[in-house]
N, CA, C and O atoms as a Tinker XYZ file with bonds, in Angstrom:
   544  protein
     1  N     82.359000  113.832000   85.223000    73     2
     2  CA    83.459000  114.284000   84.407000    64     1     3
     3  C     84.426000  113.117000   84.173000    63     2     4     5
     4  O     84.759000  112.380000   85.101000    81     3
     5  N     84.858000  112.965000   82.960000    73     3     6
     6  CA    85.833000  111.928000   82.625000    64     5     7
     7  C     87.203000  112.357000   83.143000    63     6     8     9
     8  O     87.677000  113.455000   82.851000    81     7
     9  N     87.820000  111.483000   83.907000    73     7    10
    10  CA    89.118000  111.776000   84.519000    64     9    11
    11  C     90.230000  110.980000   83.850000    63    10    12    13
    12  O     89.988000  109.964000   83.200000    81    11
    13  N     91.452000  111.466000   84.025000    73    11    14
    14  CA    92.645000  110.781000   83.522000    64    13    15
    15  C     92.929000  109.552000   84.396000    63    14    16    17
    16  O     92.715000  109.579000   85.608000    81    15
    17  N     93.413000  108.479000   83.764000    73    15    18
    18  CA    93.722000  107.243000   84.475000    64    17    19
    19  C     95.070000  107.361000   85.184000    63    18    20    21
    20  O     96.079000  107.707000   84.568000    81    19
    21  N     95.074000  107.070000   86.488000    73    19    22
    22  CA    96.277000  107.107000   87.311000    64    21    23
    23  C     97.121000  105.860000   87.027000    63    22    24    25
    24  O     96.611000  104.740000   87.017000    81    23
    25  N     98.403000  106.071000   86.802000    73    23    26
    26  CA    99.299000  104.944000   86.544000    64    25    27
    27  C    100.506000  104.910000   87.491000    63    26    28    29
    28  O    101.403000  104.085000   87.323000    81    27
    29  N    100.527000  105.794000   88.472000    73    27    30
    30  CA   101.632000  105.868000   89.426000    64    29    31
    31  C    101.552000  104.691000   90.405000    63    30    32    33
    32  O    100.634000  104.638000   91.224000    81    31
    33  N    102.514000  103.732000   90.333000    73    31    34
    34  CA   102.433000  102.547000   91.196000    64    33    35
    35  C    102.519000  102.879000   92.683000    63    34    36    37
    36  O    101.934000  102.161000   93.493000    81    35
    37  N    103.217000  103.927000   93.067000    73    35    38
    38  CA   103.311000  104.293000   94.479000    64    37    39
    39  C    101.972000  104.799000   95.001000    63    38    40    41
    40  O    101.580000  104.473000   96.121000    81    39
    41  N    101.271000  105.592000   94.200000    73    39    42
    42  CA    99.945000  106.065000   94.599000    64    41    43
    43  C     98.960000  104.903000   94.670000    63    42    44    45
    44  O     98.204000  104.784000   95.634000    81    43
    45  N     98.968000  104.047000   93.649000    73    43    46
    46  CA    98.032000  102.926000   93.592000    64    45    47
    47  C     98.258000  101.911000   94.710000    63    46    48    49
    48  O     97.339000  101.171000   95.061000    81    47
    49  N     99.460000  101.864000   95.272000    73    47    50
    50  CA    99.771000  100.912000   96.341000    64    49    51
    51  C     99.286000  101.382000   97.711000    63    50    52    53
    52  O     99.377000  100.632000   98.684000    81    51
    53  N     98.778000  102.598000   97.804000    73    51    54
    54  CA    98.279000  103.118000   99.073000    64    53    55
    55  C     96.825000  102.684000   99.286000    63    54    56    57
    56  O     95.997000  102.850000   98.390000    81    55
    57  N     96.507000  102.132000  100.457000    73    55    58
    58  CA    95.112000  101.761000  100.720000    64    57    59
    59  C     94.199000  102.989000  100.730000    63    58    60    61
    60  O     94.608000  104.084000  101.117000    81    59
    61  N     92.973000  102.783000  100.303000    73    59    62
    62  CA    91.983000  103.858000  100.291000    64    61    63
    63  C     91.243000  103.910000  101.617000    63    62    64    65
    64  O     91.349000  102.998000  102.437000    81    63
    65  N     90.492000  104.991000  101.820000    73    63    66
    66  CA    89.687000  105.160000  103.028000    64    65    67
    67  C     88.209000  105.154000  102.638000    63    66    68    69
    68  O     87.862000  105.382000  101.479000    81    67
    69  N     87.345000  104.889000  103.620000    73    67    70
    70  CA    85.919000  104.822000  103.331000    64    69    71
    71  C     85.388000  106.148000  102.795000    63    70    72    73
    72  O     85.828000  107.228000  103.189000    81    71
    73  N     84.443000  106.025000  101.898000    73    71    74
    74  CA    83.793000  107.185000  101.296000    64    73    75
    75  C     82.607000  107.617000  102.157000    63    74    76    77
    76  O     82.048000  106.821000  102.911000    81    75
    77  N     82.238000  108.878000  102.031000    73    75    78
    78  CA    81.061000  109.429000  102.698000    64    77    79
    79  C     80.177000  110.073000  101.633000    63    78    80    81
    80  O     80.552000  110.128000  100.461000    81    79
    81  N     79.024000  110.552000  102.032000    73    79    82
    82  CA    78.122000  111.190000  101.076000    64    81    83
    83  C     78.753000  112.428000  100.440000    63    82    84    85
    84  O     78.303000  112.881000   99.388000    81    83
    85  N     79.782000  112.972000  101.066000    73    83    86
    86  CA    80.507000  114.109000  100.481000    64    85    87
    87  C     81.262000  113.694000   99.219000    63    86    88    89
    88  O     81.734000  114.551000   98.471000    81    87
    89  N     81.381000  112.385000   98.977000    73    87    90
    90  CA    82.115000  111.867000   97.820000    64    89    91
    91  C     81.203000  111.506000   96.642000    63    90    92    93
    92  O     81.629000  110.780000   95.743000    81    91
    93  N     79.972000  111.991000   96.629000    73    91    94
    94  CA    79.042000  111.656000   95.541000    64    93    95
    95  C     79.594000  112.030000   94.174000    63    94    96    97
    96  O     79.360000  111.318000   93.197000    81    95
    97  N     80.322000  113.134000   94.091000    73    95    98
    98  CA    80.873000  113.548000   92.796000    64    97    99
    99  C     81.933000  112.560000   92.319000    63    98   100   101
   100  O     82.083000  112.348000   91.115000    81    99
   101  N     82.660000  111.960000   93.241000    73    99   102
   102  CA    83.656000  110.944000   92.868000    64   101   103
   103  C     82.949000  109.755000   92.205000    63   102   104   105
   104  O     83.436000  109.216000   91.210000    81   103
   105  N     81.807000  109.350000   92.757000    73   103   106
   106  CA    81.037000  108.250000   92.175000    64   105   107
   107  C     80.644000  108.604000   90.738000    63   106   108   109
   108  O     80.809000  107.791000   89.829000    81   107
   109  N     80.131000  109.804000   90.540000    73   107   110
   110  CA    79.727000  110.253000   89.200000    64   109   111
   111  C     80.916000  110.280000   88.256000    63   110   112   113
   112  O     80.824000  109.791000   87.130000    81   111
   113  N     82.033000  110.846000   88.702000    73   111   114
   114  CA    83.235000  110.922000   87.862000    64   113   115
   115  C     83.746000  109.526000   87.506000    63   114   116   117
   116  O     84.178000  109.286000   86.379000    81   115
   117  N     83.696000  108.622000   88.457000    73   115   118
   118  CA    84.174000  107.266000   88.220000    64   117   119
   119  C     83.285000  106.543000   87.205000    63   118   120   121
   120  O     83.793000  105.861000   86.315000    81   119
   121  N     81.978000  106.686000   87.332000    73   119   122
   122  CA    81.071000  106.091000   86.340000    64   121   123
   123  C     81.275000  106.709000   84.963000    63   122   124   125
   124  O     81.280000  105.996000   83.959000    81   123
   125  N     81.442000  108.035000   84.906000    73   123   126
   126  CA    81.699000  108.709000   83.622000    64   125   127
   127  C     82.977000  108.179000   82.980000    63   126   128   129
   128  O     83.014000  107.934000   81.774000    81   127
   129  N     84.020000  108.005000   83.780000    73   127   130
   130  CA    85.313000  107.544000   83.265000    64   129   131
   131  C     85.224000  106.092000   82.815000    63   130   132   133
   132  O     85.789000  105.730000   81.783000    81   131
   133  N     84.514000  105.248000   83.582000    73   131   134
   134  CA    84.314000  103.856000   83.160000    64   133   135
   135  C     83.582000  103.828000   81.820000    63   134   136   137
   136  O     84.001000  103.119000   80.904000    81   135
   137  N     82.498000  104.585000   81.693000    73   135   138
   138  CA    81.712000  104.579000   80.457000    64   137   139
   139  C     82.535000  105.055000   79.266000    63   138   140   141
   140  O     82.336000  104.585000   78.146000    81   139
   141  N     83.450000  105.978000   79.500000    73   139   142
   142  CA    84.314000  106.478000   78.420000    64   141   143
   143  C     85.347000  105.439000   77.992000    63   142   144   145
   144  O     85.923000  105.539000   76.909000    81   143
   145  N     85.582000  104.433000   78.852000    73   143   146
   146  CA    86.596000  103.411000   78.583000    64   145   147
   147  C     86.009000  102.018000   78.386000    63   146   148   149
   148  O     86.749000  101.035000   78.435000    81   147
   149  N     84.701000  101.905000   78.166000    73   147   150
   150  CA    84.050000  100.594000   78.084000    64   149   151
   151  C     84.601000   99.696000   76.979000    63   150   152   153
   152  O     84.458000   98.475000   77.049000    81   151
   153  N     85.221000  100.276000   75.977000    73   151   154
   154  CA    85.788000   99.464000   74.909000    64   153   155
   155  C     86.934000   98.581000   75.364000    63   154   156   157
   156  O     87.253000   97.593000   74.702000    81   155
   157  N     87.562000   98.922000   76.488000    73   155   158
   158  CA    88.721000   98.159000   76.967000    64   157   159
   159  C     88.821000   98.113000   78.496000    63   158   160   161
   160  O     89.899000   97.893000   79.048000    81   159
   161  N     87.683000   98.324000   79.176000    73   159   162
   162  CA    87.695000   98.347000   80.637000    64   161   163
   163  C     86.338000   97.868000   81.158000    63   162   164   165
   164  O     85.298000   98.258000   80.627000    81   163
   165  N     86.344000   97.021000   82.198000    73   163   166
   166  CA    85.104000   96.487000   82.754000    64   165   167
   167  C     84.891000   96.880000   84.222000    63   166   168   169
   168  O     83.870000   96.534000   84.815000    81   167
   169  N     85.840000   97.592000   84.796000    73   167   170
   170  CA    85.702000   98.031000   86.176000    64   169   171
   171  C     86.781000   99.026000   86.535000    63   170   172   173
   172  O     87.841000   99.068000   85.910000    81   171
   173  N     86.502000   99.831000   87.553000    73   171   174
   174  CA    87.481000  100.819000   88.011000    64   173   175
   175  C     87.301000  101.048000   89.512000    63   174   176   177
   176  O     86.215000  100.868000   90.063000    81   175
   177  N     88.388000  101.445000   90.146000    73   175   178
   178  CA    88.361000  101.884000   91.534000    64   177   179
   179  C     88.713000  103.367000   91.562000    63   178   180   181
   180  O     89.387000  103.872000   90.664000    81   179
   181  N     88.252000  104.058000   92.595000    73   179   182
   182  CA    88.461000  105.508000   92.666000    64   181   183
   183  C     89.932000  105.902000   92.614000    63   182   184   185
   184  O     90.268000  106.963000   92.088000    81   183
   185  N     90.815000  105.061000   93.155000    73   183   186
   186  CA    92.236000  105.442000   93.099000    64   185   187
   187  C     92.764000  105.473000   91.668000    63   186   188   189
   188  O     93.801000  106.081000   91.402000    81   187
   189  N     92.060000  104.825000   90.752000    73   187   190
   190  CA    92.475000  104.854000   89.344000    64   189   191
   191  C     92.222000  106.213000   88.698000    63   190   192   193
   192  O     92.727000  106.492000   87.611000    81   191
   193  N     91.424000  107.070000   89.381000    73   191   194
   194  CA    91.251000  108.445000   88.903000    64   193   195
   195  C     91.834000  109.431000   89.919000    63   194   196   197
   196  O     91.495000  110.614000   89.933000    81   195
   197  N     92.727000  108.903000   90.772000    73   195   198
   198  CA    93.475000  109.766000   91.677000    64   197   199
   199  C     92.797000  110.092000   92.997000    63   198   200   201
   200  O     93.208000  111.030000   93.680000    81   199
   201  N     91.765000  109.337000   93.374000    73   199   202
   202  CA    91.043000  109.589000   94.622000    64   201   203
   203  C     91.122000  108.344000   95.502000    63   202   204   205
   204  O     90.659000  107.274000   95.107000    81   203
   205  N     91.702000  108.477000   96.688000    73   203   206
   206  CA    91.887000  107.327000   97.582000    64   205   207
   207  C     90.658000  107.097000   98.453000    63   206   208   209
   208  O     90.694000  107.288000   99.669000    81   207
   209  N     89.574000  106.683000   97.810000    73   207   210
   210  CA    88.325000  106.361000   98.508000    64   209   211
   211  C     87.882000  104.964000   98.105000    63   210   212   213
   212  O     88.167000  104.518000   96.994000    81   211
   213  N     87.187000  104.272000   98.999000    73   211   214
   214  CA    86.696000  102.919000   98.749000    64   213   215
   215  C     85.426000  102.970000   97.897000    63   214   216   217
   216  O     84.320000  102.751000   98.390000    81   215
   217  N     85.610000  103.257000   96.634000    73   215   218
   218  CA    84.516000  103.306000   95.673000    64   217   219
   219  C     84.968000  102.542000   94.443000    63   218   220   221
   220  O     86.060000  102.768000   93.922000    81   219
   221  N     84.107000  101.623000   93.979000    73   219   222
   222  CA    84.395000  100.917000   92.735000    64   221   223
   223  C     83.177000  101.023000   91.820000    63   222   224   225
   224  O     82.056000  101.257000   92.274000    81   223
   225  N     83.421000  100.848000   90.534000    73   223   226
   226  CA    82.340000  100.764000   89.557000    64   225   227
   227  C     82.592000   99.539000   88.692000    63   226   228   229
   228  O     83.734000   99.176000   88.411000    81   227
   229  N     81.495000   98.910000   88.276000    73   227   230
   230  CA    81.567000   97.638000   87.564000    64   229   231
   231  C     80.660000   97.691000   86.347000    63   230   232   233
   232  O     79.533000   98.183000   86.422000    81   231
   233  N     81.158000   97.180000   85.217000    73   231   234
   234  CA    80.339000   97.018000   84.022000    64   233   235
   235  C     79.926000   95.556000   83.947000    63   234   236   237
   236  O     80.771000   94.665000   83.858000    81   235
   237  N     78.618000   95.318000   83.984000    73   235   238
   238  CA    78.073000   93.957000   83.899000    64   237   239
   239  C     77.064000   93.950000   82.759000    63   238   240   241
   240  O     75.929000   94.399000   82.918000    81   239
   241  N     77.485000   93.441000   81.618000    73   239   242
   242  CA    76.621000   93.493000   80.442000    64   241   243
   243  C     76.357000   94.948000   80.082000    63   242   244   245
   244  O     77.299000   95.736000   79.996000    81   243
   245  N     75.097000   95.324000   79.869000    73   243   246
   246  CA    74.795000   96.714000   79.480000    64   245   247
   247  C     74.737000   97.679000   80.672000    63   246   248   249
   248  O     74.519000   98.877000   80.490000    81   247
   249  N     74.930000   97.163000   81.877000    73   247   250
   250  CA    74.777000   97.977000   83.080000    64   249   251
   251  C     76.120000   98.346000   83.690000    63   250   252   253
   252  O     77.072000   97.568000   83.634000    81   251
   253  N     76.190000   99.533000   84.271000    73   251   254
   254  CA    77.334000   99.954000   85.062000    64   253   255
   255  C     76.788000  100.396000   86.415000    63   254   256   257
   256  O     75.822000  101.154000   86.490000    81   255
   257  N     77.422000   99.912000   87.482000    73   255   258
   258  CA    76.938000  100.277000   88.803000    64   257   259
   259  C     78.097000  100.537000   89.747000    63   258   260   261
   260  O     79.211000  100.051000   89.552000    81   259
   261  N     77.798000  101.324000   90.784000    73   259   262
   262  CA    78.796000  101.688000   91.780000    64   261   263
   263  C     78.601000  100.864000   93.044000    63   262   264   265
   264  O     77.486000  100.478000   93.395000    81   263
   265  N     79.717000  100.605000   93.716000    73   263   266
   266  CA    79.715000   99.966000   95.033000    64   265   267
   267  C     80.590000  100.831000   95.928000    63   266   268   269
   268  O     81.784000  100.997000   95.676000    81   267
   269  N     79.990000  101.374000   96.967000    73   267   270
   270  CA    80.701000  102.273000   97.866000    64   269   271
   271  C     81.025000  101.510000   99.150000    63   270   272   273
   272  O     80.159000  100.857000   99.732000    81   271
   273  N     82.273000  101.599000   99.579000    73   271   274
   274  CA    82.785000  100.900000  100.763000    64   273   275
   275  C     82.471000   99.394000  100.718000    63   274   276   277
   276  O     81.961000   98.839000  101.691000    81   275
   277  N     82.776000   98.735000   99.588000    73   275   278
   278  CA    82.441000   97.316000   99.472000    64   277   279
   279  C     83.322000   96.432000  100.363000    63   278   280   281
   280  O     84.517000   96.673000  100.533000    81   279
   281  N     82.678000   95.396000  100.925000    73   279   282
   282  CA    83.380000   94.419000  101.761000    64   281   283
   283  C     82.899000   93.033000  101.349000    63   282   284   285
   284  O     81.700000   92.753000  101.373000    81   283
   285  N     83.829000   92.176000  100.975000    73   283   286
   286  CA    83.478000   90.793000  100.650000    64   285   287
   287  C     83.216000   90.066000  101.961000    63   286   288   289
   288  O     84.083000   90.005000  102.833000    81   287
   289  N     81.993000   89.506000  102.096000    73   287   290
   290  CA    81.596000   88.836000  103.327000    64   289   291
   291  C     81.641000   87.317000  103.220000    63   290   292   293
   292  O     81.639000   86.618000  104.234000    81   291
   293  N     81.683000   86.807000  101.990000    73   291   294
   294  CA    81.773000   85.366000  101.793000    64   293   295
   295  C     82.360000   85.114000  100.415000    63   294   296   297
   296  O     82.164000   85.910000   99.496000    81   295
   297  N     83.083000   84.005000  100.270000    73   295   298
   298  CA    83.685000   83.660000   98.981000    64   297   299
   299  C     83.859000   82.157000   98.900000    63   298   300   301
   300  O     84.071000   81.488000   99.912000    81   299
   301  N     83.766000   81.621000   97.661000    73   299   302
   302  CA    83.938000   80.182000   97.492000    64   301   303
   303  C     84.421000   79.866000   96.083000    63   302   304   305
   304  O     84.333000   80.691000   95.174000    81   303
   305  N     84.930000   78.656000   95.930000    73   303   306
   306  CA    85.405000   78.137000   94.645000    64   305   307
   307  C     86.592000   78.929000   94.092000    63   306   308   309
   308  O     86.467000   79.656000   93.106000    81   307
   309  N     87.723000   78.774000   94.736000    73   307   310
   310  CA    88.946000   79.463000   94.332000    64   309   311
   311  C     89.424000   78.969000   92.963000    63   310   312   313
   312  O     89.275000   77.793000   92.630000    81   311
   313  N     89.995000   79.877000   92.182000    73   311   314
   314  CA    90.598000   79.508000   90.902000    64   313   315
   315  C     91.735000   80.461000   90.561000    63   314   316   317
   316  O     91.809000   81.578000   91.074000    81   315
   317  N     92.609000   80.000000   89.693000    73   315   318
   318  CA    93.739000   80.807000   89.221000    64   317   319
   319  C     93.384000   81.374000   87.849000    63   318   320   321
   320  O     92.766000   80.693000   87.031000    81   319
   321  N     93.776000   82.618000   87.603000    73   319   322
   322  CA    93.487000   83.254000   86.327000    64   321   323
   323  C     94.561000   84.290000   86.014000    63   322   324   325
   324  O     95.525000   84.445000   86.763000    81   323
   325  N     94.386000   84.990000   84.912000    73   323   326
   326  CA    95.243000   86.127000   84.542000    64   325   327
   327  C     94.363000   87.324000   84.305000    63   326   328   329
   328  O     93.272000   87.206000   83.747000    81   327
   329  N     94.840000   88.488000   84.732000    73   327   330
   330  CA    94.072000   89.723000   84.541000    64   329   331
   331  C     94.985000   90.823000   84.031000    63   330   332   333
   332  O     96.198000   90.813000   84.239000    81   331
   333  N     94.360000   91.761000   83.362000    73   331   334
   334  CA    95.053000   92.981000   82.977000    64   333   335
   335  C     94.371000   94.137000   83.688000    63   334   336   337
   336  O     93.325000   93.964000   84.315000    81   335
   337  N     94.972000   95.323000   83.587000    73   335   338
   338  CA    94.466000   96.487000   84.311000    64   337   339
   339  C     94.751000   97.732000   83.497000    63   338   340   341
   340  O     95.810000   97.860000   82.882000    81   339
   341  N     93.811000   98.635000   83.500000    73   339   342
   342  CA    93.966000   99.891000   82.769000    64   341   343
   343  C     95.150000  100.702000   83.294000    63   342   344   345
   344  O     95.729000  101.505000   82.562000    81   343
   345  N     95.508000  100.493000   84.557000    73   343   346
   346  CA    96.614000  101.237000   85.171000    64   345   347
   347  C     97.978000  100.594000   84.937000    63   346   348   349
   348  O     99.002000  101.171000   85.304000    81   347
   349  N     98.004000   99.399000   84.328000    73   347   350
   350  CA    99.250000   98.661000   84.144000    64   349   351
   351  C     99.399000   98.172000   82.705000    63   350   352   353
   352  O     98.425000   98.086000   81.956000    81   351
   353  N    100.605000   97.863000   82.348000    73   351   354
   354  CA   100.877000   97.229000   81.055000    64   353   355
   355  C    100.835000   95.719000   81.221000    63   354   356   357
   356  O    101.309000   95.200000   82.232000    81   355
   357  N    100.285000   95.014000   80.263000    73   355   358
   358  CA   100.319000   93.556000   80.264000    64   357   359
   359  C     99.314000   92.933000   81.211000    63   358   360   361
   360  O     98.442000   93.607000   81.759000    81   359
   361  N     99.460000   91.610000   81.393000    73   359   362
   362  CA    98.579000   90.882000   82.305000    64   361   363
   363  C     99.425000   90.117000   83.314000    63   362   364   365
   364  O    100.616000   89.881000   83.107000    81   363
   365  N     98.773000   89.737000   84.415000    73   363   366
   366  CA    99.481000   89.070000   85.498000    64   365   367
   367  C     98.606000   87.973000   86.091000    63   366   368   369
   368  O     97.380000   88.071000   86.048000    81   367
   369  N     99.223000   86.925000   86.645000    73   367   370
   370  CA    98.442000   85.858000   87.281000    64   369   371
   371  C     97.868000   86.328000   88.620000    63   370   372   373
   372  O     98.465000   87.161000   89.303000    81   371
   373  N     96.713000   85.789000   88.985000    73   371   374
   374  CA    96.129000   86.112000   90.286000    64   373   375
   375  C     95.165000   84.998000   90.706000    63   374   376   377
   376  O     94.781000   84.149000   89.901000    81   375
   377  N     94.791000   85.025000   91.969000    73   375   378
   378  CA    93.849000   84.063000   92.535000    64   377   379
   379  C     92.524000   84.775000   92.778000    63   378   380   381
   380  O     92.501000   85.864000   93.352000    81   379
   381  N     91.431000   84.174000   92.348000    73   379   382
   382  CA    90.094000   84.737000   92.523000    64   381   383
   383  C     89.133000   83.661000   93.011000    63   382   384   385
   384  O     89.487000   82.485000   93.101000    81   383
   385  N     87.930000   84.078000   93.320000    73   383   386
   386  CA    86.857000   83.182000   93.738000    64   385   387
   387  C     85.702000   83.296000   92.754000    63   386   388   389
   388  O     85.375000   84.390000   92.294000    81   387
   389  N     85.077000   82.147000   92.429000    73   387   390
   390  CA    83.990000   82.137000   91.449000    64   389   391
   391  C     82.706000   82.741000   92.002000    63   390   392   393
   392  O     81.893000   83.269000   91.244000    81   391
   393  N     82.517000   82.667000   93.322000    73   391   394
   394  CA    81.310000   83.196000   93.954000    64   393   395
   395  C     81.702000   84.054000   95.155000    63   394   396   397
   396  O     82.534000   83.661000   95.973000    81   395
   397  N     81.082000   85.236000   95.245000    73   395   398
   398  CA    81.332000   86.123000   96.381000    64   397   399
   399  C     80.016000   86.754000   96.837000    63   398   400   401
   400  O     79.049000   86.843000   96.080000    81   399
   401  N     80.013000   87.186000   98.089000    73   399   402
   402  CA    78.932000   88.014000   98.618000    64   401   403
   403  C     79.567000   89.306000   99.109000    63   402   404   405
   404  O     80.653000   89.296000   99.687000    81   403
   405  N     78.877000   90.420000   98.872000    73   403   406
   406  CA    79.446000   91.731000   99.167000    64   405   407
   407  C     78.414000   92.611000   99.872000    63   406   408   409
   408  O     77.265000   92.702000   99.441000    81   407
   409  N     78.837000   93.255000  100.956000    73   407   410
   410  CA    78.064000   94.321000  101.586000    64   409   411
   411  C     78.634000   95.638000  101.067000    63   410   412   413
   412  O     79.852000   95.801000  100.997000    81   411
   413  N     77.769000   96.568000  100.705000    73   411   414
   414  CA    78.219000   97.844000  100.158000    64   413   415
   415  C     77.094000   98.868000  100.240000    63   414   416   417
   416  O     75.965000   98.537000  100.603000    81   415
   417  N     77.406000  100.086000   99.907000    73   415   418
   418  CA    76.409000  101.136000   99.748000    64   417   419
   419  C     76.232000  101.374000   98.259000    63   418   420   421
   420  O     77.203000  101.348000   97.502000    81   419
   421  N     74.985000  101.607000   97.832000    73   419   422
   422  CA    74.764000  101.899000   96.415000    64   421   423
   423  C     75.056000  103.377000   96.133000    63   422   424   425
   424  O     75.516000  104.105000   97.012000    81   423
   425  N     74.788000  103.801000   94.919000    73   423   426
   426  CA    75.097000  105.172000   94.496000    64   425   427
   427  C     74.358000  106.216000   95.332000    63   426   428   429
   428  O     74.787000  107.368000   95.405000    81   427
   429  N     73.260000  105.821000   95.956000    73   427   430
   430  CA    72.493000  106.721000   96.819000    64   429   431
   431  C     72.833000  106.532000   98.297000    63   430   432   433
   432  O     72.131000  107.031000   99.177000    81   431
   433  N     73.920000  105.803000   98.554000    73   431   434
   434  CA    74.429000  105.534000   99.905000    64   433   435
   435  C     73.429000  104.733000  100.741000    63   434   436   437
   436  O     73.334000  104.920000  101.954000    81   435
   437  N     72.686000  103.842000  100.086000    73   435   438
   438  CA    71.774000  102.923000  100.756000    64   437   439
   439  C     72.469000  101.566000  100.892000    63   438   440   441
   440  O     73.095000  101.097000   99.941000    81   439
   441  N     72.364000  100.926000  102.076000    73   439   442
   442  CA    73.025000   99.626000  102.287000    64   441   443
   443  C     72.469000   98.547000  101.351000    63   442   444   445
   444  O     71.262000   98.454000  101.131000    81   443
   445  N     73.369000   97.746000  100.814000    73   443   446
   446  CA    73.003000   96.654000   99.915000    64   445   447
   447  C     73.840000   95.425000  100.250000    63   446   448   449
   448  O     74.915000   95.523000  100.842000    81   447
   449  N     73.321000   94.278000   99.857000    73   447   450
   450  CA    74.057000   93.019000   99.945000    64   449   451
   451  C     73.825000   92.303000   98.625000    63   450   452   453
   452  O     72.682000   92.146000   98.194000    81   451
   453  N     74.898000   91.872000   97.985000    73   451   454
   454  CA    74.750000   91.198000   96.706000    64   453   455
   455  C     75.552000   89.921000   96.637000    63   454   456   457
   456  O     76.591000   89.780000   97.283000    81   455
   457  N     75.047000   88.983000   95.835000    73   455   458
   458  CA    75.761000   87.743000   95.526000    64   457   459
   459  C     76.153000   87.815000   94.061000    63   458   460   461
   460  O     75.324000   88.106000   93.198000    81   459
   461  N     77.425000   87.548000   93.787000    73   459   462
   462  CA    77.940000   87.671000   92.427000    64   461   463
   463  C     78.725000   86.427000   92.067000    63   462   464   465
   464  O     79.382000   85.817000   92.911000    81   463
   465  N     78.644000   86.062000   90.796000    73   463   466
   466  CA    79.347000   84.883000   90.322000    64   465   467
   467  C     80.090000   85.209000   89.029000    63   466   468   469
   468  O     79.854000   86.236000   88.393000    81   467
   469  N     81.002000   84.297000   88.657000    73   467   470
   470  CA    81.673000   84.379000   87.365000    64   469   471
   471  C     82.475000   85.656000   87.162000    63   470   472   473
   472  O     83.174000   86.128000   88.059000    81   471
   473  N     82.351000   86.199000   85.952000    73   471   474
   474  CA    83.177000   87.339000   85.567000    64   473   475
   475  C     82.862000   88.582000   86.394000    63   474   476   477
   476  O     83.770000   89.347000   86.720000    81   475
   477  N     81.593000   88.796000   86.737000    73   475   478
   478  CA    81.244000   89.961000   87.559000    64   477   479
   479  C     81.917000   89.859000   88.928000    63   478   480   481
   480  O     82.427000   90.854000   89.441000    81   479
   481  N     81.921000   88.668000   89.519000    73   479   482
   482  CA    82.602000   88.460000   90.804000    64   481   483
   483  C     84.099000   88.748000   90.671000    63   482   484   485
   484  O     84.708000   89.332000   91.567000    81   483
   485  N     84.679000   88.337000   89.557000    73   483   486
   486  CA    86.104000   88.558000   89.327000    64   485   487
   487  C     86.414000   90.053000   89.235000    63   486   488   489
   488  O     87.397000   90.519000   89.810000    81   487
   489  N     85.586000   90.797000   88.519000    73   487   490
   490  CA    85.786000   92.247000   88.392000    64   489   491
   491  C     85.734000   92.900000   89.768000    63   490   492   493
   492  O     86.602000   93.701000   90.114000    81   491
   493  N     84.720000   92.557000   90.545000    73   491   494
   494  CA    84.563000   93.158000   91.876000    64   493   495
   495  C     85.789000   92.880000   92.737000    63   494   496   497
   496  O     86.278000   93.779000   93.421000    81   495
   497  N     86.291000   91.648000   92.713000    73   495   498
   498  CA    87.479000   91.307000   93.505000    64   497   499
   499  C     88.692000   92.138000   93.069000    63   498   500   501
   500  O     89.450000   92.628000   93.906000    81   499
   501  N     88.866000   92.289000   91.763000    73   499   502
   502  CA    89.988000   93.072000   91.229000    64   501   503
   503  C     89.909000   94.512000   91.743000    63   502   504   505
   504  O     90.909000   95.074000   92.189000    81   503
   505  N     88.713000   95.101000   91.677000    73   503   506
   506  CA    88.566000   96.504000   92.065000    64   505   507
   507  C     88.675000   96.692000   93.579000    63   506   508   509
   508  O     89.224000   97.695000   94.035000    81   507
   509  N     88.158000   95.739000   94.367000    73   507   510
   510  CA    88.327000   95.836000   95.814000    64   509   511
   511  C     89.808000   95.741000   96.175000    63   510   512   513
   512  O     90.273000   96.435000   97.079000    81   511
   513  N     90.548000   94.882000   95.469000    73   511   514
   514  CA    92.010000   94.833000   95.668000    64   513   515
   515  C     92.621000   96.219000   95.454000    63   514   516   517
   516  O     93.461000   96.657000   96.240000    81   515
   517  N     92.198000   96.909000   94.391000    73   515   518
   518  CA    92.703000   98.267000   94.141000    64   517   519
   519  C     92.495000   99.152000   95.370000    63   518   520   521
   520  O     93.405000   99.875000   95.778000    81   519
   521  N     91.304000   99.097000   95.957000    73   519   522
   522  CA    91.002000   99.919000   97.124000    64   521   523
   523  C     91.930000   99.606000   98.296000    63   522   524   525
   524  O     92.215000  100.473000   99.122000    81   523
   525  N     92.393000   98.372000   98.357000    73   523   526
   526  CA    93.292000   97.945000   99.435000    64   525   527
   527  C     94.766000   98.180000   99.100000    63   526   528   529
   528  O     95.648000   97.818000   99.878000    81   527
   529  N     95.025000   98.779000   97.953000    73   527   530
   530  CA    96.407000   99.042000   97.548000    64   529   531
   531  C     97.073000   97.838000   96.910000    63   530   532   533
   532  O     98.293000   97.818000   96.747000    81   531
   533  N     96.282000   96.828000   96.545000    73   531   534
   534  CA    96.816000   95.639000   95.902000    64   533   535
   535  C     96.631000   95.780000   94.395000    63   534   536   537
   536  O     95.506000   95.851000   93.903000    81   535
   537  N     97.733000   95.821000   93.679000    73   535   538
   538  CA    97.674000   95.921000   92.225000    64   537   539
   539  C     98.241000   94.628000   91.677000    63   538   540   541
   540  O     99.344000   94.225000   92.043000    81   539
   541  N     97.481000   93.965000   90.786000    73   539   542
   542  CA    97.912000   92.661000   90.266000    64   541   543
   543  C     99.307000   92.737000   89.680000    63   542   544
   544  O     99.829000   91.733000   89.196000    81   543
């Protein structure tokens, strides 16, 4: 189900908690909402639809995928950039890494480890920040 985008800064500043298999519908809703916003959005965290769970979704080219309870395990090549967010007006400066490694559960709650670079790595970092209550 497509959900409304949360814009309350006090809610978004609260850290999320780990998701369980009971949160499968949140994953579906988050993917549905991302797909409905693909014209101007490349990633979302569950708190952006009002659910404080560690779930993110990422659009990478023609694919959209979920990462449940993601944890960055390695990062390299720091750089400065500017980002915008569906939950905020305008853009803001931030620090990111060009390469990251992430441990997470996939949409079927199976453990995964991925290496990401470039823009996909940047999206993942932005959304993991959301889960931690960090809004650019």
